[in-house]
N, C-alpha and C positions, 0 to 999 in steps of 0.2 A: 445542715442540722435538720432532722426529721420533725414532723409535727408533734410526735409524742414527747420528744426531748424538749421542744419549745413549750409545750403545755406544762411540763414538769417545772421548768425554770421560771415560767411566769407565775405559776401558783405558789411556788416556793418563795418567791420574792414578795408576794402580795398578801399571803394568807395571815400574816400577823401584824398588819398595819393597824387594824381596828382592835383595840383592847376592850371588848365587851363580853359580858357573860352569855352563856348558852341560851337562857330564856329570852334575853333581849335580842340576841342574834336570830333566833327562830321567829320571833315576832316580826322582825324586819323582813326576813325571807318570805314569810307567808303573806306579807302585806298588811299585817295588823298594826298600822302606824299609830293608831290611838293608844293601843296597849303599850307599844314601844315608847311613845312620848310619856305616858303615865309612869312607866318603870323608871325612865331616866329622870323625870321630875322628882320621883321619890328618892332616887340616889342623890340628886343635887340638894334636896331639902334635908336629907339625912346627914350622914357623915360627910364632912367636907374634905376628907383626905384626898379623894380622887376627883374632886370637882373639875379640875383642869382636863380630865379625860371625859367626864360625863357631859360637860358642856359641848365639846365638839361632836360627840355622838348624837346629842339631841339636835345639834345644828344640822347634822346629816339627815335626821328624820324630818326636820322642818323643811329642808331643801326638797326632800321627796314630796312633801305636801305642797311645795311651791310657795311656802310662806317665807319669802326671802328676807323680809325684815327681821323676823324672829330668828331665822337661821344666822343672819349676820350678827345679831345681838349676842347669841350664844357663842359664836366663834370669837368675837372680840372679848367676851368675858373670859373665855378659856385662855386666850393669849395674854390677857392682863394678869391672870393668876399664875400662868407658867407657860413659857414659850415651848411649843412642842410641834412635832411633825403633823399630828392629826389636827391640832389647832389651826395651823396655817393652811392645811388642805381644806378644812371646812370653811375657812375664811375665803379662800380662792373660789370655791364652788359657789358660795353665797354671793360673792361679788359678780361672778359670771351671771348668776340668775338675775342680778339687778342691772345687768347690761353695763358693767364697769370692767371691761376686759383688761385695761391697763393696770388697775389696782389688783385685779385677780392674779395677773402674772407676777406682780411683785410678791404677792402672798405665796405663790407657788415657788418663787425663787427663794424666799426665806425658808419654806418647808424643806427645800433640797439641802439646806445646811444641817438638818437634823437626821439625815440618813446617809449611810455609807454605800447604799445600793446605787451603783453607777447608772442603772436603768432609769430610776426615778430622777436622778440628777440630770441626765441628758434629756429625759422627757420634758421636764418642766423648763429646762433651759431652752429647748426648741420652741415650746409654747410661748416663751417670752418674745421670741423673734417672729411669732406668727399670730399676733392678735387679730390680723385681718380675717383669719379663718373663722374665729368666733363671731366677729362682727358680721361677716357675710352670711353665716347661717342664721343669726338672729334677725338679719334683714331679709330672710326668706329666700336668699340666693343659694339654694342648697347645692346645686351642681358646681358652682364656682367654689364653694366652701370645700367640697369633696376634692376637687382638683387641687386646691391649695394644700390639703393634707397629703395627697399622693405625691406632689412635687417635693414636699418636705421630707417624706419618707424615702424618696428616691436618692436624696443626697447623703443619706446615712452610709457610712463605710460598712463593708461586708461584715466586719467583726462586730458591728453594733446592730446586727439584724434584730436581736431581741429588743433592744432599746427602741428601734423604729416601730416594732409592733406595739410597744407600750405607748408610744406617741399616738399611734392611730387609735388604740383603745381608749386612751385618755381623752382624746377629742370626742370619741363616741360616748364616753360617759356624760359629757356635757350635753351632747345631742339628745341622749336618751332622757336625761333629767329634765331637759327643756321640753321634750316632745314625747314623754313617756306614754301618753294615751294613744299614740300612733304606732308604737313599736309592737309587732306581733311575730316577728321572724326569729328563728333560732340562728345563732351566729355560726357561720362557717369560719373556723379559726383563721385561715389564711386570707379571708376576704371579708372581715367583719364590717369594715367601713362601707363596702359596696352593698352588702346585704341590708344594713340599717338604712342607708340613704335611699336605696331603691324602694324599700317599704314606705318610707316617709314620702318620697316623691310620688309613689303610686297612690297613696292615700290622698295626698293633696289634689292631684289631677282628677282622681275619682270623685272627690267632693265637688269638683268643677264640672262634672258630667262628661269628662273625657275618658270613658270606660275602656276603650280599646288601648289607649296609651297607658292607662293605669295597669291593664293586664300585662302589658309588656314589661313594666317596671316590676310587677310582682313576679313575673317569670324569671327575671334576672335575679331577684332576691332569693327565690327558691333554689335556683341553680347554685348561687354562691354559698348557700347555707346547707346544702343537701347532706354533706358528709358529717354534720354534727348531730345527726339524729340518734347516734349511738353513744354520745359522750355523756358522762355523768357530770353535767355542768355545775350543778349546785355544789358538789363536793370540791370542785376545783376553783370556782369563782364566787364563793360565798361573800367575800368582801365587796365584790362588784354588785352583787344582788342587794346587799345591805345599803350600799351607797346610793344606788340608782334605781333599785326596784325592777330590774329586768325580769320579765316573765319568760325566761329562757326555755322552760320546760314545754310550754305550749306554743312557743313562738313559731316553730316550723309549720305545725298544723294550721295555725291561724293565718299564716301568710298564704298557705295553699287555699284556704277557704276564701280569702280575699281575692285571690287569683281566679278561682272558680266563679265567684260572684261577679267580678269585673267582666269575665268572658261571657257570662250569661247576659249581662246588661248590654254588652257590645254586640250581642246577636251572634257570637261565635260559638254556636251550640256544640259542634263537634269537638272543638278544642276544650270547651268546658267539661264535657264528659271525659275526655282523655286526661285532663288535669285532675279530675276527681279520682279516676282510676290510678293515676300516678301517686296521689296522696295515700290511697289505700294500700298500694303495693309497697310504698316506702316506709310505712309505719312499722313500728316494732310488732312482734307477734301478739303481745297482749292487746295493744291498741287495735291491731288488725282484726283480731277475733271479735273485739267489742264492736268495731265498725261494721263487721258483717252482721252482727246481731242487730245493730241499729238499723241497717238497711232493710232487714227482713222483719224487724219488729218482734224478735223472739225473746229478747231479754226483758224481764220484768224487774230485776233487781239491779239497779245501776246507781252509781254515784251521781251527784248533781252534775259533775263535769261530763260524765258519759251521757247522761240524759240530755245535756245541752248539745253534745255532738250528735246524738241520735236525732234530736229535733232538727239540727242543721241538715243531716243527710236526708231525712224525709222531706224537708222543705226544698232541698236542692232537687230531689227527684221529681217532686210535684211541679216545681217551676220549669224544669227541663221538659217534662211531658206537655205542660201547658204551652210552652213556646214552640215545641215541635208541632203541636196540634194547630197553633195559630198560623204556622207556615204550611199547613196542609198535609202534614205527616201525622196521620192518626195511628197507623200500625207500623211501627218501625221496621219490623222484620219484613213485612210485605213490601214496604217502600224500598228497603235494601235490595230485595229480589228484583224489583222493577229497575233500579239503577244498574244492577248487575246485568240484566238482560239487555240494557242499552249500552253496555260496555263502559259505563261510567264507574270504574272500579274504586276510585277515590271516594266518591259519594256513597257507594255501597258499603265500603269499609267504615265510613263515618256512621252510617245508619245502623249497621250491625253492631258496632261498638256501643252506640247509644242504647240499643236494645239490650245488650248484655249488661251494661252498667245499670240500666234502669229496671233490673229484676226480670229480664226475659232471657236468661242465660241457658238456652236449650242446646242440645247437641247439634240440632239442625242449624241454629244461628252460628254456632262456632264453626261448623263445617262450611257454611256459605262464606263466612269471613275468611276462612283459610283458603278457599278457592280464589277469592278475590285477591288475597295477598300473594298467592302463587302467580297469578297473572301479572301482578306488579313486581314479581321477582323479589318479594320481601320474604326470603326463605326462613329466617329465624322466627319472624312473627307468625308465618304460616305454620311452622312446626309447633309453636306453642299452642295454637288453636287446634291442630291435629291431636296433640297430646290431651287436650281438654275433651275433644270428641271421644277419644278412647276411654277417658276416665268416666264420662257420662254414659257411654254406650259401648262397653267393652266387648260385647258379643258381635257387633257389626263389623263389616269389612271396611267401611268408608274411612274410619279414622286412620287405619293402617295404610290405606291407599293414599290419603293426604299426607301422612307422615313420610311415606316412600317418596312422593313427589317433592316434598320440601327438602328432604335429605339429599335427593338426587340433584336438585337445583343448587344446594349448598355444597355440592361435590363431596358429600360424605357417603361414598358409594357402598362401603361395606355395611354401614348401618341402614342404608336405603334398601339393599338386597335383603337384609334381615327382616325389615318391616314388610317387604314384598312377600316373603315366604309366609309370614303370619297372615297376610292378606289372602294368600292362596288357600290357606287352611280355612279361613272364615268363608271364602267363596265356595269351597268344597262342601261346607256344611249348609250352605244356603239352598233354598228350594225355589226361590223366585226365578222365573224364566229370564228376566232381563239380567239378573245377576249372573245366571249361568251363561248367558250370551257373552257377558264381559269376561267370564272365566275362559271361554273358548279362544279369546284373543291373547291369552297369556301362555307362557311356557315356563317350565321349571328352570331354575338356574343350571341344573345338570344338562338339560337339552341345549340351553343357550351356550354353555361352555363347550359342548360337543361341536356345535356349529362353528363357533369361533376357532376351535382347534383345527377343524378341517381346512378352513380358509388360511389359517396361520401356516400349517404344514405345506399347503400348496404354494404359498408365497415364499416360504423359506427354501423351497426346492429350486428357486431361481435366484437365490441370494447367496452371497459368499458364505463359506463354511465357518469362517471366523471373522469377527469384527471387533474393533477396539471401541469401548464405551468412552466417548470423549468427556463425559461428565466426571468420571472417576479415574479414567486411565487404565482400566482393566481390560485384558483381552478376553473375549467371550466366545465360547463355542456355541453350537446350536442349543444345547441345553441351557446354558447361561443366558442366551438371547431370549429364549422362551420364558425363562423365569423372570427376567427383567420386564418383559411385556406383561406378564400376568400379575405383576406387583405394581404396575404403573397405573396412574390415574386414567389414562386413555382406555386401558382394558376394563377397568371397573366401570367407567362411564358407559362403555359399549355394552358390557354385560347387563348393567342396570337398564339400559335402553331396550335391549332385545327381550328381556323377560316380560316386559309389559306390552310388547308389540311383536307378536309372533310373525307378523307379515312384513317385518322389516326386510328390505332387499339385501341380497348377498353383496350387491355392488357397494352398498354403504359399508358393510363389514370389511370388504376388500380395501376400500379407501382408507378406513381407519388403520388397518394393519399396515398398509403400504406407507401411510404418512408417518407412522411410528418408526418404521424400519427404513426410512430414507437414509441412505448411506452415501458417503463421499469416497471416491476412489482417487488414488494418487498415481500419476504417470510421471516417471522420472528415469534418469539414467543411473544405474547402479554405481555406487562408489565403493571405496575400500571400507572394509569392516562394517558392512550393513548389518543392522540388528536382525537376527534370525528369530525363529519361533522360540527356541529355548532361552533366548536372551530376555524376552519380555514376559514369558509365561509365568503366571502367579506373581507378577510384579506390577507396580503402578508406573505407567509410561512416564508420567511427569516427574517421578522421583529417580529416574535413571541418571547416571552420570552423563552430563551433556558433552559427550566427546564423539568425534568422528561423525558418522551418519546418524547417530542417535538424536542429535539436535534437529536433523531434518524430520525425523519421525515426530518429535515433540512439537516442532513448529507446525507441522501438518495437522496434528491433532488439535492444537490450540486454535488454528484458523478455522478448522471444521466446527469446533465447538462454538466459537464466537459468531459463526455464520448461522447458528441455530440448529445444527445437525447433531444428532446423538451418536451416530456410528461412523467409523472411519475404517478404510481398508488400505493396506500397503502390502505389496506382493512379497517383499523380503521376509516379513515376520508373520504374515497371516496364512501362510501355507506351510504344512509340514513336508519339507522337501524329501524326507526319508520315508514317507508313507506313499507307496506307489499308487494305491487306490485313490488317496486324496489328491495326489499330484495329477493323476489322469483326469479326475473330476474337475479340478481347477483349470487345467489347460483347456479342456473342452467347453468350460462354462464361462471363461473369462470375458469373452465378447459380450455375452448376455449380462454379466455383472456390470460391465462398463455401460452398456446400453440402458440398463434399468437404474443406474445410479441417479441420485438427485443432482449430483454435481461431480465433475471430474476436475481435479486440480493438476495442472501440468507445472512441474517445478523445473525451471531452467537454471541449473546450478552454475552454468558458465556465462550467463547473461547478467552483466553488471547493472546496478541501478542507473548509472549514467548513460547506459546504452540507448541508442536511438532505434527507430524502426529498422527492419530488415536484419536485425541480429538474430531473430528467431530462426531464420533460415540457416544460419551458420552454426547454430547450437548443435552440440554432439547428440543431444536428445533427438534431433530430427534425422539422425542417421541410423538409429537403432531399429531392429526388426520389429520388436513388440510394440513400438509406439505407433505404428500405422493403425492398428485396430484401436489403440487407446485414445486416438483423437477422432477416429471415424465413428466409433460406436456411441459415445455419449451424446445426449441431447443438449446438455449444458456443460460448458467448459470454461475454465479460467486459467490464464497463463500467469505464473508468478516468476519474478526475477530472483537473483541470488539472495537478496535480503528479504525475501518474502513480501515484496510489494508487487502490485499488479504490473504486468508487462507494459512498458512505455506509459505507465500511469493511466492506463485506459480504464476509467471508472465505469464498469458495466457489470451487470449480473450474469452476462453470458457473452463470452468473446466470439461465439459462433454468430452472433448478431452484429459483429463488427466487420464491416466490409473491408476495411484496411487490413486487419489482422488475417482475415480469411484469404484475402487476395495475396498477401505475403506468403502464407502457408501454401496456397495453391501454386504460386510461382516456384516455390522451393521443391514441391513434391510432384508437380505435374498432374495433380488431381483437380478435377473440375470443381467449381464452387458448389454446385448442387450436391455432389457426393460428399464434399467436406461438411456441409451443413446438415443434410438429411440423408445420410448413407443408408442403403438397404442391403443387408447381407444376402448372399445367395449366389446362384450360378450365372446370373446375367453378366455378360461382357467379361468372361474370366480372363481373357488375354490381356485386357486393360488393367485388371487388378494385379495380375502377375507382374506387369510392367512397373506398377507403383512400388512393389517390394523388391524389384530387381537390383537396386543399388544399396539395399539395407544390409547391415551386418548384425550378427548375434554372437554372444559369447560361446554358447553351445551350438555346434553346427546344425543339429537337428531342429533347433528353434526357428531356423529360416523357413521351415515348412509348418511347424506347430503354431507359429505366430499367425498363420493365415487360416487356421481352421475356422475361427469365428467369422472371418470375412466372407468365406464361402459357405458358412453354415453347415459344416460337416463335423461329424463326431468320429474320430479314429483313435485307435490305441496309441498311447504315448510310450515310446520305447527308446529311451535315451541309450545311446551306444550303437544304434543301428546304422549310423552315418547319414549324412545329409542327402546323398543321392537316393538312398532307399526311402527316407522320409519324404523327400520331394516327389519321388515316383509314386508313392502311395497316395499322396494328395492329388496329383494330376490324374491318376487312375480314377480316383473317386469323382473328380470333376467331370471327366468324360463319361463315366458310367452313369452319373445322375443327370447330366445335362445333354449328352450327345453332342456337345459343342466341340468342333474340331479346330477352333481357332488357337487352342493351346498347343497344337502341333506346328504352329507357324513360329519357328525359331531358327537361329543359326548358332553353331557352336558344336560341342561334342555331345555324342549320344550317351544316354544313361545305360548302365548295366541293368537297370530295372526293366527298361524296354527301349529298343532302339529308336522309337518314335518320340521319345521324351528326352529333354535335355539333361545333361549331368549337373548343370549349375543353373540357378535361378537367374544369373546374370545374362543368360542367353535370351532373356525377354527384354533386355534394355532397349533394343531398337524397336521402334513401333512396327506393327505388322505392315507388310507391303500391300498396298492397295492402290490400283490405278484410279485416277480421277476421271469421271465421265459425267458430263452435265446432262440434265434432263433434255435439253435441246438436242444434244448429240444422240441420245438414245432414241428420241422421236424421229430424227433424221434417218438413223440406221433402220429403224422399224419400217419406215416408209419405203425403204429400198428393198425390203424383203417381202413384198406382197405377192410374189409368185405362188401359185396354188400348190406346187410341189413342195416348195420350201415351207409353206404354212402347214401342210399336212405333216411334213417331217418334224416341224417344230412341235406340233400338238402331240405327236407320238413320243418325242423325247421328253416333253413336259410331264406326260403321264408316267413314263418310265422312271424318271428321276423323282417324281412326287411319291411314288410307291416305295421308295427305298426306306429302310429302317435307319434310325439314328445309329451313330457309332456306339459300339459296346466295348467295355473294357473290364476284364476280370482275370484274376490269377496271372497278372502281368501279360496277358495276351490282348492285343487290340484288334477288334474287328471293325474295320473302317470302310464304309461305302465310298466309292470314289469313281472318278472318270479316269480311266487308265489309258495311257498311250504307250504302245509297245516300242521299246528301244531297239533300233535296227543297227546301230553302229556306235562303238566307243573307241575313240583313238586318242592316244596320249599326245600332249603338246609340251615336250620337254623344255622348249624355250620359254614357256610361260609358267613353269613351276616356281613356287615361292617357298623357299626353305624346305621344310618337311612335307609340304603340301604338294599334291599332284593336280595338274590341270588336264582336263579331258574335253575333247569335242564330242558332243553327244547328238545323235540324230534319232528322232522318234517319229513314228508314223503319224502324219497329220500335223506335226509341229514344226516351227522354224528351228533351224539348228541353234545350238546353244553351247556355252562353255560351263563346266562344273569344276570347282576346286575343292579337294577333300584330302583328308589325311590317309584315307584308305587307298590302297593300290588295287586298281580294278583290272580285271582281265579284258584285254582289248579284243575287239572283234569287228568285223564288217562283212559285207555280202560275200566277199571272196574267202572269208575266214569265218566259218560258222561259230556261233556263240555256244559256249559250254554252260552258260548260266543265263537265265531269263531275267531281263531288267525291264522295269516300267518307270516311266515318269507319270506321276499321278497327281491329280487335283482332288484332294479330299472334298467330298460332297458337302456343301453348305446349303441348308434348306432356306436360308435367307434369300437365295437367288430366285426362289419361287414367288417372292413378294406377297406371301400370304399375310392377311391381317393378324396382328399380334394381340390376341384378346387379353393377354396378361399385362399389357402396357397400361399404366395408370396415367390419367391426365396430369399435367404439370402442377395443377392446383390441389391435387388430392393429398390427403394426409397419409403419412406412412402407416402401415398396418400396426396394430398393437403388439405389445410384447407377447411372446408365446407363453402358453400356460404349461403346466407340468407334463401334459400329454402331447405336446406339439413341439416339434423341433423348430429351431430358428429358420431353417431352410424352408420348411413347410409353411411357416408364417409369412415369409416374405416373397416366395416365388411360386409360380404355377407353370405347368408345362405349356409350351406353345401349341398351336393348332396343327393338325395334319390335313391332308386333302379330304379325309373323312369328316372333318369338322365343318366343311362348307355346307351352308344351308341349301336344301333342295330347291330347285328352280320352280316357281309357280307356273302353271300353264299359261301359255300366251306370251311368255317373256323369253322364249328360247332364242330368238334372234338377237336380242340384246346380250344374252349370256354368251352366244357364239362369238360375237364381236369382241367381248371382253376376254374370252378364252384365247382367241387368236392373238390379241394384243399381248396378253401375259406370256404366251408361248414365244412370240417373236422377241419380246423383251428378254426372255431367258437366253435365246440364241445370241442376242447382242452382248449380254454379259459374258457368256461363254467364249465369245470371240475376243474378249479383252485379255491383255497379259495377266498372268496369274502366278502366284507363288507355288511352285511345285516341289516335290521331293522325290528322290531317286530310291527305288526299291529293288533289292536283289533277292531272287527266289532262293530258298534254302532246300536242302535235300528232302525235308519232310513236307514240302509244299508251302510252308509259311514263307514270309518275307522279312527281311531286315532293311532298315533305312540306312542309306549311306549319308552320313552327316556332311554338312558343308559349312565353310566359314563365311559364305556369302549367300544371299538369297538367290535361289534358282528361279529366274524369271522365264516363263515359257509362254508361247502364244500359238494358237492354231493358225494353220495356213489359210484355210478357206472356210468361213462359217457356213456357207451355203451347202457344203458337203461334209459338215462336221459329223453327221450321223454315220458316215461311211468310215470314219477314221478313229472313232473313240470306242472304248469298251467300258460299259457301265457294270461294275462288279463290286463285291465286298471282299476285301483281302484281309487275311489274318497276319498280323505283324508281331514279331517277337522283340 
């Protein structure tokens, strides 16, 4: 039941208990007890028809006068004439006044027999069983008495809530009649007992000099009765006023005055001023207007009550000023400024508040208090002060500046920007140089929006084209993403910050934009009936039928949302597969999207919750082509099992930080831990990266190459239907063209139609590159044996010649490769060694040991006695690493990876830089030539030692146009020079063009 209904029922049940005429009722209400007594006496002495009603009414008046003997006498007279409800009520009240609670309860019990109102019946019945409450209060044990009544009310059944309220009020009737001189508070209907007792307790302890404790009691009373300030209490509770003389109308104001007085006497000046302000603010409009006049002394026509209140207000102000002065605070505003300067903002607020309350309410004081409240992050209070500054000085900018800051702090950004725009207008009109200087630090909202827009567009250039909003489940394109950001609190806060600080750094704007657009990527194995773009467009993901792979999408979005991320991306439905432009953009950008993601979730659909470690390696996900870049690119990654729990229950925020999981993944993929954790895309070690992907499979054959674009940092056209050999050929051509690295030519298998020096299948890179092992001790031993002057001179010349070679070039399917060529002098077939469709040949080349070659190609045999019709070379592609030049692009192991590329920088440019050439060597300072000569000799001889080791060669056959084609082999062709001391006489350094 609400308060209004309760009020109606209580008044409806009580308003006709006292049968008295209007004149008598008004006299009792206004407190004219002598007139009331005189009127009732005339009634009794006149017609005796209603004496049984007049006697109890006069008994009530005598009880209010605390003339208990005459009150009881009239009550007994009434009962003797005619038993009635009012007769026994008056008797009960009189007996209570005479401290005879037991007889009083019996009288109330008899009264209950004369009413059918269940509330009175229960009320008096309960009082019969609780005489202790009356005795306790009469014994000055107020708190125990109140507790007794609270316990009594608590046992009332819910259906008897109204009756319980009457019990409480009935008890308060007695309290008030016994202690009416102390009651000054207005009753808050729900908490009447607390309000009255708190006032009484406060008054008692105040009389004992315990002012601080009294103030606390009065504070509780004010809080309990605050909501009754708007009730028309006299019209609803006139019988109560007649019976007990409650001064309900002025009760609330008087309680506040007592509180203010107690706070002053307790030395709590700031609280006293605040309490006075509260009383003024909570008064009704008529009383408030009068109070303002009292405070300023402008009203000359006042009622006696208003004059009393005016006197109180003036006395209060004088006493406050006197007490502040006694404490050394003569000028409140100046003292507030001093406290503000010392960063004692609480004290400053107290003093400013006192100054405002004590008739010093200038715009400067309000502005200073607003500043102090801003520093205390009291946004609402600061805003109220700012509004007051604007009211008092509307032409100044300061009020709007404070309003802007308060609204900004309260995160009301639209209103804050509006206030700021008005402030700019005020600044524009100002002539003061200091104000103009402030104006220079501000920018218009239009300029701020333009700055944010530029950063936003640059950021979105490296973000997925479409993202799913995990909060509402809608798929958003760029336009929708931008709209979401511009309507977000983050955008409004950023805009509000920029307009007041033109010097805010772009880095901060980038951070805000990046944080808002943190997205989560999904890496998974495609299943059947994956949701595509048209399946979720213009639909809420969470409302889709949870069938097939749709449940995977929904679970992914839910986990992303629960992790605190707003945006999610899944390749099946966030790319328009039918739009070639979008598809090309997505394929070429996917590595960057994964790398820039806040988190990548890997869903292992075939890893059961009960699985133990090492099952990740066997997952089908780990065999797919696209997943290589999907676990290498991200900085943060989490593996989830089939039921969307973390893999092997590894509770971590980043599984890349789990040594066990990374070791398992490394063992399964052959990828080193450093690359798994902090992979750097680019052209470095391309042969190794190709080996990582050599066992992977893709649904579309071209994807075996396209899935590696991001790993190598290249951007190439995406042309589904071109076939995998052409796609792989274009990728390998790009790698050689950009890096000059010839390690990608080290493979075994079938040649590609794209170029004979490239493999037809990526599986040709499964075997690691052939490389002889040579320890540093072995190298030094060999160098020591080559100290002959002729050999040294030969080595220096060869070093310079090889060092001057340009890197390999690859364009239009033609490879220009610098190499050390050995002329083939003899090719003879070995039929007994042929294997199936392969042919085995013994090959002799100038300066090399004889060797065997197995190939699918049928070669023309020749030897010295049978001249060759075609020129053949065994070549060693030139590798600049043999020069052992310092690699200036190499970062130390502790270095952080480079940042993500911006819109104008490719991933490859961000992560890689070209290696040095001989021209990069720093000139030798004068006087150090000897040392340099020694180092040059050593480097040259070390080169000779390396060239003398076995190497992986390939066989080239000259074509009619002078170009060459590679003869593919199913095995590595391992060749070695015969004599390293005469190597210069047997090799031919040249650049060959290979088709």
